[in-house]
C-alpha positions in Angstrom: -2.7 -0.6 -24.3 -4.9 -3.2 -22.7 -3.8 -3.9 -18.7 -5.2 -6.5 -16.7 -4.7 -6.2 -12.9 -4.6 -9.5 -10.7 -5.5 -9.1 -7.1 -6.7 -11.3 -4.3 -10.0 -8.9 -3.4 -11.0 -5.5 -3.5 -12.3 -4.9 -0.5 -12.6 -1.0 0.9 -11.2 -2.1 4.5 -8.3 0.0 4.3 -6.1 -2.3 2.8 -3.0 -0.2 1.5 -2.4 -2.8 -1.4 -5.6 -3.0 -2.5 -6.1 1.2 -2.5 -2.9 1.4 -4.3 -4.3 -0.8 -7.2 -7.7 0.3 -7.5 -6.3 4.0 -7.3 -3.8 2.9 -10.2 -6.5 1.1 -12.4 -9.1 3.9 -12.3 -6.1 6.6 -13.4 -5.2 4.1 -15.9 -8.7 4.5 -16.8 -9.1 8.0 -17.0 -6.1 8.2 -19.0 -7.3 6.1 -22.1 -6.6 2.7 -21.3 -8.3 -0.4 -21.6 -8.3 -1.9 -17.8 -9.5 -4.9 -16.0 -9.1 -6.3 -12.4 -9.5 -10.0 -11.7 -9.9 -10.3 -8.2 -12.6 -12.0 -5.6 -14.8 -8.8 -5.4 -15.2 -6.5 -2.6 -16.7 -2.9 -1.7 -14.4 -1.5 -4.3 -16.4 -3.3 -7.2 -18.9 -0.6 -8.0 -16.4 2.2 -8.2 -14.1 0.3 -10.4 -17.1 -0.1 -12.8 -18.1 3.5 -12.7 -14.7 4.6 -13.2 -14.6 2.3 -16.5 -12.4 -0.9 -15.1 -14.1 -4.1 -15.7 -13.9 -6.3 -13.1 -13.4 -10.1 -13.7 -14.3 -12.7 -10.4 -11.5 -14.7 -9.9 -11.1 -16.7 -6.7 -7.3 -17.1 -5.4 -8.0 -18.9 -2.5 -4.9 -21.1 -1.3 -6.3 -24.7 -2.0 -4.9 -26.8 -4.6 -8.5 -27.5 -6.2 -9.5 -24.4 -6.1 -6.2 -22.8 -7.3 -6.4 -25.1 -10.4 -10.2 -23.7 -10.9 -8.3 -20.3 -11.0 -6.1 -20.7 -13.3 -8.7 -22.4 -15.5 -10.7 -19.0 -15.0 -8.0 -16.8 -15.8 -6.8 -18.7 -18.8 -10.4 -17.9 -20.1 -10.4 -14.1 -19.0 -6.8 -13.8 -20.7 -8.0 -15.0 -24.1 -11.1 -13.1 -23.9 -9.5 -9.5 -22.7 -6.5 -10.0 -24.5 -3.9 -7.9 -22.3 -0.8 -6.4 -23.5 0.2 -6.2 -19.8 -0.7 -8.4 -16.8 -0.3 -6.4 -13.6 0.0 -9.2 -10.4 0.0 -7.6 -7.0 0.4 -10.6 -5.1 2.4 -13.5 -5.5 -0.6 -15.7 -6.2 -2.2 -13.7 -9.1 1.6 -13.6 -9.9 2.4 -17.4 -10.4 -1.1 -17.9 -12.2 -0.5 -15.2 -14.5 3.1 -16.9 -15.0 1.6 -20.1 -16.0 -0.9 -18.4 -18.3 2.2 -16.7 -20.1 3.7 -20.1 -20.8 1.3 -19.7 -23.6 0.2 -16.7 -24.3 1.4 -13.3 -25.0 1.5 -10.3 -22.8 4.3 -8.8 -20.7 3.8 -9.6 -16.7 4.9 -7.2 -14.0 5.2 -8.1 -10.7 4.6 -5.1 -7.8 6.0 -5.8 -4.8 4.1 -3.8 -1.9 5.4 -5.3 1.2 8.6 -7.3 1.6 8.9 -9.0 4.9 9.6 -12.6 4.0 11.8 -14.3 1.3 8.7 -15.6 -0.5 8.5 -12.2 -2.5 11.3 -13.7 -4.6 8.7 -15.4 -6.7 7.4 -12.2 -7.8 11.3 -12.3 -9.8 9.0 -14.9 -12.8 7.7 -11.4 -13.9 9.6 -9.8 -17.0 9.3 -6.2 -14.5 9.4 -6.6 -11.0 8.1 -3.2 -9.4 9.3 -1.9 -6.1 7.4 0.6 -3.9 10.5 2.2 -2.8 14.2 1.3 -2.5 14.5 -0.3 0.3 12.1 -2.7 -0.8 14.3 -2.6 -4.2 17.4 -3.4 -2.0 15.7 -6.4 -0.3 14.5 -8.6 -3.1 17.9 -8.0 -4.8 19.4 -9.5 -1.4 17.0 -12.3 -1.9 17.9 -13.1 -5.4 15.2 -11.3 -8.1 18.0 -9.9 -10.7 18.7 -6.4 -10.3 17.8 -5.3 -14.0 14.3 -6.8 -13.5 13.7 -4.1 -10.9 12.3 -0.8 -11.3 11.5 1.7 -8.2 8.0 3.5 -8.3 7.0 5.0 -4.8 3.3 4.6 -3.8 1.4 7.9 -5.1 -2.3 8.1 -4.5 -3.4 11.6 -3.8 -5.9 13.1 -5.8 -7.8 9.7 -6.8 -11.0 9.0 -7.7 -11.3 6.5 -4.6 -11.3 9.3 -2.2 -13.2 12.7 -2.0 -10.9 15.6 -2.2 -9.3 16.7 1.1 -10.7 19.9 1.3 -14.0 18.2 1.7 -13.4 15.8 4.4 -14.8 17.2 8.0 -12.0 17.1 10.6 -12.7 14.8 13.6 -13.9 15.9 17.0 -10.6 15.1 19.2 -9.6 16.2 22.7 -6.4 18.7 23.0 -3.2 18.1 22.4 -3.8 14.6 20.2 -1.4 12.1 19.0 -2.9 10.0 16.3 -1.9 6.9 14.4 -3.8 5.1 11.9 -2.5 1.9 11.0 -3.4 -2.0 11.6 -3.1 -3.1 15.4 -0.2 -5.5 15.0 3.5 -5.4 16.6 4.9 -5.0 13.5 3.0 -1.6 13.5 5.1 -0.4 16.7 1.8 -0.3 18.4 3.1 -1.6 22.1 6.6 1.2 21.6 3.6 3.9 20.8 1.7 3.1 23.8 4.5 2.7 25.9 6.0 6.3 24.9 2.6 7.7 25.3 2.2 6.1 28.8 5.3 8.4 29.7 4.5 11.5 28.1 0.7 11.7 29.5 2.6 11.8 32.9 4.1 15.2 31.8 1.0 16.7 29.4 -2.2 16.0 31.5 -4.3 16.8 28.8 -2.6 14.9 26.0 -4.8 12.0 24.1 -3.8 8.9 22.2 -6.3 8.1 19.5 -5.4 4.8 17.6 -7.5 4.3 14.4 -7.6 0.7 12.9 -8.2 -3.0 13.5 -5.6 -5.8 13.5 -4.9 -9.1 15.2 -3.1 -7.8 18.4 -5.7 -5.1 19.5 -6.9 -7.1 22.3 -3.7 -7.2 23.8 -2.7 -3.5 23.0 -5.8 -2.5 24.6 -5.1 -4.6 28.0 -1.4 -2.9 27.6 -3.1 0.4 27.7 -5.5 -0.8 30.6 -2.0 -1.1 32.5 -0.5 2.1 31.4 -2.5 4.2 34.7 -3.9 6.8 31.5 -6.2 4.3 29.8 -8.9 7.1 30.0 -7.1 8.9 27.5 -6.3 6.3 25.3 -8.9 6.0 22.6 -9.0 2.4 20.2 -11.1 3.8 17.3 -11.2 0.8 15.3 -11.3 0.9 11.0 -12.6 4.6 9.8 -13.6 4.7 6.4 -12.2 8.3 6.5 -9.0 8.6 8.6 -7.9 11.6 7.1 -10.5 13.0 9.8 -8.4 12.5 12.2 -4.8 13.2 10.7 -6.5 16.9 9.9 -7.2 17.3 13.9 -4.2 15.7 15.1 -1.7 17.8 16.9 1.2 14.9 16.1 0.5 11.9 13.7 2.8 9.2 14.8 4.0 6.0 12.5 5.7 3.7 15.0 6.5 0.8 12.9 9.2 -1.8 13.6 8.9 -2.9 9.6 7.5 -0.5 6.9 7.8 -1.1 2.7 6.4 2.4 2.4 3.7 3.9 4.8 1.0 5.3 2.4 -0.2 6.5 5.1 2.4 9.0 5.9 1.5 10.8 2.4 -1.7 11.2 3.4 -0.7 12.8 6.6 1.7 15.2 4.6 -1.3 16.3 2.6 -3.4 17.1 5.9 -0.7 19.0 7.4 0.4 17.4 10.2 3.7 17.3 12.5 4.8 13.7 11.6 7.1 11.4 13.9 7.6 8.3 12.5 10.2 5.2 12.8 13.6 5.3 10.3 12.4 2.0 9.2 12.6 0.6 5.6 10.9 2.7 3.3 9.4 5.3 5.8 12.4 7.8 5.3 11.7 8.0 1.6 7.9 8.7 2.1 9.5 11.6 4.4 11.7 13.0 1.9 14.8 11.5 3.9 13.6 13.4 7.2 12.7 17.0 5.5 9.3 16.0 6.2 8.6 14.5 9.6 10.9 13.5 12.5 12.5 10.3 12.1 13.7 8.1 15.2 15.0 4.6 15.4 12.4 1.6 15.8 11.7 0.1 18.7 13.1 3.1 20.6 10.8 4.0 23.3 12.7 6.7 24.5 13.4 8.5 21.2 9.8 8.4 20.9 9.3 10.1 24.0 12.1 12.8 23.4 10.5 13.6 19.8 6.9 13.7 21.4 8.0 16.0 24.0 9.6 18.3 21.9 6.8 18.7 19.5 4.1 18.8 22.1 5.6 21.7 24.2 7.0 23.6 21.4 4.4 25.3 19.2 6.4 26.9 16.7 8.7 23.8 16.1 5.1 22.1 15.7 3.8 24.7 13.5 7.3 24.3 11.3 7.0 20.6 10.9 3.2 21.2 9.7 4.6 23.2 7.0 7.2 21.1 5.8 5.4 17.9 5.5 3.2 19.5 2.7 6.1 20.7 1.0 6.4 18.8 -2.6 3.2 16.9 -1.9 2.0 17.5 -5.2 4.8 14.8 -6.2 2.7 12.4 -4.6 -0.3 12.8 -7.0 -1.6 9.7 -8.5 -1.1 10.4 -12.2 2.8 10.7 -11.2 2.6 7.0 -10.2 0.7 6.0 -13.6 3.1 7.8 -16.0 5.8 5.6 -13.8 4.4 2.6 -14.5 3.1 3.0 -17.9 7.1 3.6 -18.5 7.6 0.5 -17.4 5.2 -1.4 -19.5 6.4 0.3 -22.5 10.1 -0.9 -21.6 8.2 -4.4 -22.5 5.5 -3.6 -25.0 7.6 -1.1 -27.6 7.3 -2.7 -31.1 10.4 -3.9 -31.4 10.1 -6.0 -28.0 6.6 -7.3 -28.2 4.8 -9.3 -30.9 1.6 -8.2 -31.7 0.9 -12.1 -32.9 -0.8 -12.9 -29.7 -3.3 -14.9 -31.2 -0.6 -17.7 -30.8 -2.2 -18.1 -27.3 -5.3 -19.6 -28.5 -4.8 -23.1 -28.5 -4.3 -25.7 -26.0 -2.0 -25.9 -23.2 0.8 -28.7 -23.8 0.0 -31.6 -21.7 4.0 -32.1 -21.3 3.8 -28.5 -19.7 1.9 -29.5 -16.4 0.6 -33.3 -16.6 -2.8 -31.9 -17.8 -5.3 -30.3 -20.4 -7.6 -27.4 -21.0 
């Protein structure tokens, strides 16, 4: 099977969508598929090539002239690569692929990694739409994507070729007890609530430290909030870290306080690291924590509930140890080969001989001028 993935870029800066797509492409190549990734490029480009995945440069900047040029380039690449499946991970790439599909023969997959606005309905142009959680599935169906098009495949990326085995990761040196979060510094991630909760907890546990790993648009605002907490010397903004699992391995408690979260891939890594986890009961987070069996769930935007959960884990060593063990139960279900197998089954729904013509040469001609008002 020949698969072409379309992404905005393949930067190695902690973007969960990019990480998941790169892991999937590498695993598919390892399993014998012929795989290419079309994107504007980035730090994972060399890794993809080493793993047998062809990289195709495709700039999808949202400018009318550049988009027209991107469509022309993608159309040429489709003709040359001749994919059985085009797998779009973002809306712009999906729209470009849908236009190419008008004159070529391939199955089109739209992968909805985040669903925070109604523009996600554009993914419904695909033949099948993969949602990363039951919560995302329910949302896009409400937006208007037909339910019979949607398939749920959880983000499962452990054991990927992008990261070294966790057994080889050196734990970070953190002050104890340590509370750690790994996420973008934005209001959507609940950083304001987490700092407010720590300002209360920190008065009771005077040796506790909070480590915020990641960058984002509101970082300076959160640093200002931390300075007003009275214990800012114990609130550490660590910025982007290429190996955040080092912090997870040293954490006494791992927190994800998101207001919205389609799945929470970082929770799977925290579970593998054996963290005692506190997370909000928001969107797809319960699914990443096996509906509360692998971590404590609290309401989003609720500082008091977050304080109570942190207090319980920090003062009760046995409770904390029990949650650490619970986090690891069933973690093998989140290996990347499981995700690749489930996604392959989605592909095969569309590429089975009785459903998919092998006469892909039909897409070798011109685009009809009546379709878009221009020719290539």
